[in-house]
C-alpha positions, 0 to 999 in steps of 0.5 A: 791317225794322227802322228806327231814328230820333229822335222829333221835335216835331209841328210838323216836319211843317210844314217837312220838309227834302229826303230826309226821311222821317217817320213819324206814329204815333197810339196808342190814346189819339190821341196823335200822335208823329212819329219821323225815320227815319235813313236809314242804317237802311234798306238801299241798294237796297230799297223802303222803301213800296210803293204800289198802284193803285186805282180812285181812286189810279191811280199805283203804285210804290215809295220806294227809297234809292239814292245816299243819297237817296230816289227813287220808282220806278213800276214798283217793281223790288222 
């Protein structure tokens, strides 16, 4: 899966807009970068992130792009 996006300031994390996916990356030196994912680069009807239940995290499911917005699906259909 290949996503595209643009770099945004770390401060963006304090005011996330609706239907936004931000990826936080820390390099080998600990430098933090934030990228805003272009939703058009994610195919509609595919899971972008799956969450697996554990002893501490009981909820499982996935985030899916549906009709231009991100929806939580539990259980994950994909």
